[in-house]
N, C-alpha and C positions, 0 to 999 in steps of 0.2 A: 503494499500501499505505500504509493506518494503521503509521504507527511510535510514536504518543503513547501512554502506557500513562491507562488508566483509573482512579485509585484510591479515588476518589470514594466507592465502596462495601465499599470493602476492610476489611471487619470492623471497620466507623467505632464511633467513640465518639464522640456529637456535639460535645464540648467539646474535644476532642483533636483531634482530625478537623482543624476548622474552622482550628485556630489553625497546625497544621503542614503534613496531605498537601493541604489546600483551597488551602494556597498554593503546593506545590509543583504541583497539578494546574492551577493558574490560571499557573503561569509559562509552563509547558509547551504552553499552551493546549491543552486537551486538553477535549471533550465528548465529552458519553453523549449518541450519537443513533442512529437506526435501531431495527427492530423486534426484540427478542429473540427467541433463534431457541433450540427445544430442544437441550439439551447432555447430551451423552454420561455414563453415570455415572463413565467413566474423565477426560474433559473436567473433571467438576467435582470430582472426588477432586485431579486435579492442580491447579485453582483452589486448593481449599482448602486445601493444602499450601505452594503459594507466597504465599496472602496470609496464610496464616497468620505466617509467614519475614519478610514486609514490614511486616505489624503489630509484629513482635516490634524487625524495625528501626525505625519509626516511632516507638514510644514510649522508645527510647533515644535517640532524636534529641531527640522533643519533651522529653525530661527533660533534656537539654544546652541545648534552647534557653530553656525554663524559667527554667533558672538562670544563663544568661547576660542574661535582661534581666528578671532581678530578680522573677522569680514571676509576673508579668504578657505574657503573650503575644497580641500582637493579633491576630483574626481574619486568616485568608490572610497571614500572618505572611512568607511567602515571596513573596509577591506585593508586598510595601511596596518602594518604594525609597530608602528611608530606615535599612536595618536594616543594625545596625552587619555587618562584615566577616564575621567570624564566624557570623554566623549565619546569611548568604547562602552561605559555606560549607558549614554542614550542610544547607541545603534541598540543593544541587546534590549534594552526597555523599546523600544520598537518593534523591535520579533516580537517581544512577548506582547506587548500591547495589539499588535494586530491579529496575533494566534485569538488573543483572547476575546477581541471583535467578532472574528469567526465562529467561536465557540459561543457566544452571547446571541447572535444572530442563527445561530444552529446551522450553519454552513459548512460541511466538510473540506477541507484542503483540497481536495479533487475535483470538488465541483466549482470551489472558487478558481483553482488554474484552469480547467475546462473554460470557464468563461471568458478568460484573461487569452487565451488561444483564440477563442470563439472572435474575441472583439478587436485582436488582432489582425484580423485577416484584411488586406487590400482586396477590393473594398471592403472599409469595415462595413460591418453589416448594420442594418438600418435600425433594427432593433437595439441596437449598443447606445449607452448612454455617451452623451458628449465629453469632454475634454474640457474641463473648467476652465478660464482665461481670468 
């Protein structure tokens, strides 16, 4: 059973996602593999709700990391071995909080990952949520 969370396209913003979420994604060894299968409207609605909450958490955590790092956050920050311990704590907290959101919303990791892959298709399926601006 795949227990890794695929946050790669979870309402990503190119600059901020590279800095925090890609680090978390890489840290826990996440891969986006397999063919995306059609998702039910209920699955997509659940995914959108979960992804929105995870994105809010990510933005808060990123702001905290940015402040700790003097405004410059390296790509894949959570993958770095030489980051301050407070930043490592934030990376770990983000992972825990994201998993907790999935549990609270009763969305299995595998279902979340399937919805992520489905919504990553090009062109993006019309039923997938738009990325916030």
